N, C-alpha and C positions, 0 to 999 in steps of 0.2 A: 440386975438383969435377970429376966426369967430364962428358963431352960431353952436353949436354942437347938431344937430338934424337930423333925417331922414325925408326926404320930399317925399311924394307920390302924384302924380297929379290925381290919381284915385285909388280906391281899386281894388285889384287883382281879386275879384269875378266878377267884371264887365267884365273883359277879359275872364274869364272862361265861362261866359254866352254868349259870342259871340259879345260883344260890342267892335268893333275894330276901330271905327272912333270917336275920341273925339276932334280932330283938335286942340290940345294944342301945340303951337310952343315951340321950345327949347329956344327962347328968354325968355319965362316964366320959364322954367325948370332951366336955368342957374342962375336965381336970387336966387335959393335955394341950389345950389351945383355945384361942379366941378368934381365930381366923382360918378359913379353909373352905373346902367344898366336898361334895359327896352326893349321896342320894338317900332315899328313905325305904323302909321295908316295903316289899312288893314293887320296888322301883317307882314309887309314887311321886315322880317329879325330880327336879334337880335341886340340890341344896347349895346355899352359899352362907357362910358365917362371916360376919363383919362386926368387929368390936364386941364380940361375945354374943351377938344376936343371931339367931338361926332363922333363915328364910326358906320357905318352900315355894318353888316355882313349878306349878303343875302343868299337865299337858293341855289344859284348856286356856293357858295363857295367863292365869291368875297367880298372884303372889300373896303369901301371908306369912307372918311371923309365927313360929311354932314354939311350944314350951319344951322344957327339959325332959318331959316324960315321953316325947316322941321318939320313935325307934329308927335305927339305921343299920343297914347291912355293910355299908362301906362309907367311911369318912376319912379325909386326909386333912389334918389340922396342924397348926403351930401357934405359938405366941408371937404375934407379928412384931418384929423389931427391925425395921429397914436400916440398911447400912448406907445405901446410896439413894439419890433421888435425881431423876432427869426429866427434862421437858421436851415435848414435841409440839411445835406451834404452827403447824400447817397441815392442810388436808393431805393425808397419806394413804395410798392404796394398801390393801391388806398385806400382800406379800412384802412390800417395802416396810410396813409396820412390823411384821414378824422378823425381818432381817434386822431392823433397828433394835427390837427386844433382845435378840440373840447377841447383839453387840454389847449389851449391858451385862452379859454373863461371861466372865473371863475364863471359865472352865466348863467343859461339858460333863465333868465327872463328879460334881457335887449337886445337892439340891438347892433350889432357890424358891422363896415365896415372893410372889409378885402382886402388887396392888396398884392399879391404874385408875386414876380419877380424872374426869373431865368431860369434854364435849365430843360427840361423835356425829359425823355427817350421815353415817349409816351403820346399822348393827343387824346381824342375822344370827338368830339363836334357835335352838330346839329344846324340847323337854320330853323325857321318856314318859310313856303312858303307864298307868298302874298295870302290873303284870303278875300273873301267878308264877310260883316257883317252877324252875326247871326249863322254862323256855329260853333257849340260848340268846344271849345278849345281842348277837349279830342279827338275829331275826327280829328282835324287838326294835332295833335301830331302824329297820325298814319301815316301821309304822309311826315314827316320831313326827309329831306336828312341828312345823317350822314357822317362825315369826320374824318379820322384818320391820325395822323401825328407822325413821329418818329424823335428823336434827334432834337428837336425844342426848341428855346428859346422864352420867351414871358411873358405875364402878365395875372394873374387871378385877377378879380375884382368882388366884390359883397358884400353880406350882410349875417349876421345871424339874423333871425327873431324869436322871441319867439313863441312857438306853439299856444298860446292863441290868436295870431294875424293872424290866417290863412285866415280870410276873407279880411284882409287888404293887406298882402304881402305874398310871398312864405315862408312858415314856414321852419325853419332850415337853412341850408347853401344853398345859391343860388349864383352861380359863372358863369361868362362869361370869355372866353379866347380870347386874341388878341396876335398874334405873333409879335416878335420884328421888323420884316420887314414890318409889317402892311399889310400882304398879306392873312393871314388866321385867322379864329376865329369862335366863336359861343358859344352856351350854353354848359357848361361843363357837360359831361356825365361820363367821367372817365379820369384818368391820372396816370402817374407814374413819379413823380418828381425825379430829380437826384441831383440838387443843387439849393436851393431856399432860399429866404428871405421873411418872412411874417410880414407885418405890420398890427396892429390891433388897431382900434379906438373904444372906449367904448362910447355908445350913450344911453342916458336915456330920450330922448325927441323925440316926433313924431309930424310931421305936415302932415295933410291929407287934400287935396283939393277935394271937391266933384263936379263932372262935372254938367253942367246945360243943357246938350244935351237932346233932347226928348227921345232918346233911354235909357239914364240913368235914367231920371226922371220917366219913365213909366215901368221900369223893376221891376219884382217881385223877390226880393233877399232872400225870405224866404227859398228857397231850400238849403240844405246842399251841398256845392260844394267841400268839403274837398277831397273826393275820386277822383273826376274828376281832381282836381288840382294836386294831388299827382301823378296820372297816366300821366298827361300831362307833368309835370316837371321832372319826373324821367325817 
């Protein structure tokens, strides 16, 4: 068994405060996981990692696999080892789907890695545009392109984070989507699954790396960023 922990290369509140350049290469991220999500330096799109491969989903709707020299200011990864697997075999509205997902998580007080494969009647995603440092994330979110797909197959990948960890990672469910043909993807906003399988990994350990950049070391993190994060992520 590989190490069963969530690894973050920076706390999410640094991203909320507009610190978008940490210059952390994926050579470092891959030491801690083969599955996860995040973004790229200058917020240049959404990131999804599946089976050790890193994909960039940019704001123009394109997807490409990136190499290990690519840089990230925020990534959340683990070595994916599901403990349970469940199926949903009928078209399900988004809120009912979220309720079903929560029913697979026996406690709200630990982390979970979640990987969902299958067919979707509808998927709605968005991707952050490339942005200069210091522009608050909540303002960037107002400019995010949104994409909608119908009758598409693909993978949802992400995590559930306990609410008391909101300064560390996105609280609650945080999922990114990548289509099976590797052509479409982004941060999940809504979906309507029709036939899916969901694997869940139970995680009770957290590894947090703290950046040593000047921006990070001199930032005042005393402001409560919970409302900004909720608005940006939802």
